[in-house]
N, C-alpha and C positions, 0 to 999 in steps of 0.2 A: 485454730479455726480461722478460715478466711472471712473477709468482709462479707462475701456473698452468703456464707453459712450463718454468720451473725444476723444478717438482714432477714434471711429466711426464718430463723428462729423467732425474731421479733414479729414477723408477719403471722407465723403460725400461732404465737401466743395471743395476738390481737384477734385473730379469727375465732380461736377457741373461746376467748372471753366474750366476744360479741354473741356467739351462738349459745353458749352454755349459761352465761350469766345475764346478758342483756336480752336474751330471748329473741335475737334477730332470726327471722325465718331463713333457714339454709337455702331455700329456693331463691331468695333475693341475692345471695352471694353468687349462686349459679347463673342467675339471669344477668346480673351485672357483668360477670366475667365473659359470658357469651356476647353481650352487647358491646363490651370493650373490644373484643376481637373484631366484630363487624364494623363498628365505627372507625376504629383505628385503621383497619384495612382500607376502608373507603377514603379516608384522609390521605393515606399513603398513595393510593392510586390517583386521586385527584392531583396531588402534588406532582407526581411523575409525568402525567399526561399534560398538565398545564405547562410545566417546565419545558417539556419536549416541544410544545407548540410555540410558547411565548418567550422562552428563555428567562433571563433575569427579571423581566418585566411582568412575570406571571401574577404578581400580587395585585395588579390592576383589575383582576377578575373578582376581587373580594369587596364586600360592601363596606360602607363607611363605619358601620357599627363595629365590625370586626377590627378594623384598624384602630378605632378609638379604644376598645378594650385592651388591645395589645399595648398601646401607648400608656394607658393607665397602669397596667401591671408593671411596666418598666420603671415606674416611680418607686417601686418597693424592691430594690435589688436584693435586699437581705432575705427575701422570700422567693428568690428565683428558683424555678424548677428547670429540669433539663429541656422542657419544651418552650421556654419563655421567648425564644427567638423564632418560633415556628408560628407564623400567622394563622395557619389552619387550625391550630390548637385553640384558637379563640373564635372560631366560626361556629355559630349555632347549628345544631343538627338539622333543623328545618332548612336553613340556608345551604347547608352542605348538600342536601338532596336536591334543592332548587338548582344549585350550581351544576350538579351532574346532569340534570335534565336539560338545562340550557345549553350544555355542550355535549349532547348525546353522541355526536359523531366521534368523539374521543373515547367514550366509555361503552358504546354498544358492543364492540368486540370482546370486552372483558367482563361484562355484567350479564344481564338477562335480556330477553326480548323487551323492547321498550314498553309495550303494553302490559307485560307481566310485571316489569319493574315499577311502573306507575301504579299498578294495582296494589303492589306490596307496600308502597311508600306509606299509605295511611295507617296500615296495621303496625308497621315498624315504628312509626313516630308515636303511636299511642303507647307502645311498650316503653319507648324512650321517656315519654312524659311520666309514666308511672315510676320509672326509676328515679328521674330527676326530682319528683315530689314525694319520694319515699312511700308511695302507696304499695301495698302488697300485690304481688302479681296475680294475674288470671292463671288458672291451672294449665292453660294451653300456651302461655307466653314462651316458656322455654322451648317447647316443641316447635313453635313457629320460628324461633331464632335458629334452632338446630336445622330445620328444613331449609331456611334461607342460606345458611352457611354451606350446607351440602350442595345446594343449587349453584353456589358461586365457585365451587371447587374448580371446575373446568376453566372458567374465565381467569381465576387467580393464577392457575398454572400457565395460561397463555400470556398473562401480563409478565410473570417472572421469566418464562423461558424466552420470550421475545427480547426482553431486556438483556439476557445473557447469551443470546445467539450472536456471537461476535464474528465480525467479518474483517478481513484484511483490506485496507484501502488501496491495494496495488493496481486496481483497474479503474480507479476514479481519476478525474482530471488532475494531472500532476501539478498544475498551477494553483490548486487549492491551497490557500495560505497555511493551514495547519499541516497538510501533507507535505508541502514544501519545507516548512519549518522543522518538523519532527520526524517524518518518515525519511525524507531526504537529508535531514540533518543540517539545514542551512540557517537555523536560528542560532544566534550567539550562545544561548544557554545549551542548546543541543550540542553544539561543537565543544562546549566546555565540559558538559556533564555526562553524556551517554557513555563514551569510552572510559572516562575516568571512573564512573560508578561501577562499570563492569570489571575493570582491571583492579581497582583498589578496594571495592566493597562487595564484589560479587553480586551486584544489583543489576538486573537485566530489564531493559526498557522495551515496551511494545505498545504500538498505537493501533487500535482497531475501532470499529463502530458497530452500532446496532440500530434497528429501525422499529418503531412502535407499530402495533398491529393496524392502526388506522391510517398510517402514513403511506405515501406512494413509495414503491420500490426504487432503488437507486440504479440507474442504467449505467453501463460501462461508459467511461469518459465524462460522466457528470460530476460537477462539484458537490461536495457534501456541505461545505459551509453555506449557511443561509437556508438549508432545507428543514422545514418543520417536520418534527417527528424523528429526526436523526439524532443520535447521541454519540459523542466521542467517548471512547474508553481508553484510558491510559493505565497500563498494568506495569507494576514494579515488583518483580519477583526477586527476593533477596537471597535465596539459596543458602539459608542458614542463619541470616541475621534476624534478630527478634525485633518486631515493631512495637515501640512504646506508643500505643495509639493515643492515649490521653495527652501525652507530651506533643505528639505530632499535631493534634488539633489545636493546641495552644501555641505552637511555635510562631515566632515573630514573622517568619516568611509567609505564613498563612494569614495574610492580612484580611481586612474586612471585605475588600473587593474579591479576593480569592475565594472566600467563603460564599459570597453572593453568586459567583459564577459556577461553583460546584453544584451539581445536582446531588451527587452522593460521594462520600468517601467510603469505599467498600472494603471490608476486612474479612475475607473468607477463612483465613487462618493466620497464624502468628508470623508468617514470613512473606505474606503477599499483601500488597496495597493496590487498590484500583480506584481511580478517580474518573467520574463521568461528568460530561459537559453537554449542554444543549447546542447543537450545531447552528441554531439561529442566532446565537450570541456573537459578538465581535470576535472574529478569528484571531486578530492580533492580540486581544486581551487574553483569549484562551491560551495562546502560545506562551504568553508571559507567565500565566498561572501554572502551566505545566512545569516550567522551569522552577518556579517557587516550590511546588510540591516535591519535585525531585530533590532539591536542596534540603527541604525539611525532612524528608524520609531518611536521607543520609545522616543528617545531624541528630535525629532523634531515635535512630535504631542502634542496636548493639549486637556484638558477637556473643554476648553472654546472656543466656536464658536466666530467668529468676531462679533462685536457689531451689525452691520447691519443685520446679520442673525437672531439675537434675535428680531429685530424690524420689519423685513420684511420677512415673511415666503416664499415669492417667490424669494428671493435673493439667488443665489448660488455663494459662494466665489470662486469656481473653475473658474467661468466665468471672474473673475477679475484678474487672474494671468497674469504676463508678458509672452511673448513667451519664450518657453523653448526648450532645445535640442529635436530634433525629436524622440529620443528614449523614451521620456516622452510622453505617449499617454493619453490624458485627454478626456474622454467621446467621443472617436471615435469608429468606428466599431471594431477595434482591442480590445476594452475593454468590449464590451457587446453583439455584434451580434452573436447569435447562432441559432440552428435549432428551438428554441422555441420563439425567439424574432425577427423574420424577419421583417425589416422595410418595409414600402410601397415602397420605392425606395432608393437606395444608392446614385446614382448620380443625381436623380431628373431631368433626361433629358426629354425634352418635348416629349410626344407621338404624338403631332400634328405638322403639318408644321408650321414653324416659320414665313413664309412670304406667306400666302395664297393668291391666286389670288383675285383681287377685284371683287365684283359682277358686272355682266353685266349691261350695261347701261339700265336704266328704270326698274331695279329690286331693291328690298329692301334687304339690308344685314340682315342675321339672327340675331335676338335679337334687331333690331332697332325699334323705335316706331315713 
């Protein structure tokens, strides 16, 4: 049994015990799971848009209380969770909503109309408070969250698809430092690594960019470096080499500054790695980190798939990875959703009432026999 299956078995046992023995209302589990979807999505969206606008200095948008809680938690490394390096994980829900409204120009294209969102805020935070203080839910709370998630579907698709709408930088200013370094191959690491990676490791390098929905479009001949809302995308396709993602994230070449400059390390499948950077950050530093990542990918990848992959064609070793830093996105919407691969639903919120009225006395419920 894989680590994932063991973990799922433990979770299932805990949920069963809570509901059947501790008499926890099942509605609370459902409500928490839907709220987790909503708040996690908002935190991811806030991270991407602030990073795209402010680069590595994005944390300056957070209040002092958030930074204090983050520092206090780091005093207890033996209790570290996968999110302990994510400042947004320490931001109160109320402050999260405030941050969104204070920067509405970034979030308007991917949320609701501002007046609608502002009206929802009070209701949503009441639900959050009930969850946080272990109060039993109102009978309409789950329905309200389901409706909000349905309303956010279009904006979430826009956020993902714009992130993955990748464009070649062949029409931008060729003097752009990152273009000159890595598209034209004039950086020392590019000269050392691109052809070597392709010939010796069948690892192919590609540099592209995307533009956030709120940002200005890039005109031909314009520099990308320094442009708010533009993200560099470095794709490494290994053509059969397996990526050891956990080893890659811990590799010595991926130093602290490299992780600070990374927006995401994207893993759509076991042979592809994509790294994204905010174009507003120092282009010379970005070029250096690109070289570090390429070195790390070569060093931590292998021609040999895990043994179970050779025996079970349905097994995906990515599903067996331990939880990693939230900047490492594995098979999420940030890794693959674009205008050509729209999923049936991002949040899978129910399109039907969750608590339909019972049939009238003397009638037969639909589908009964």
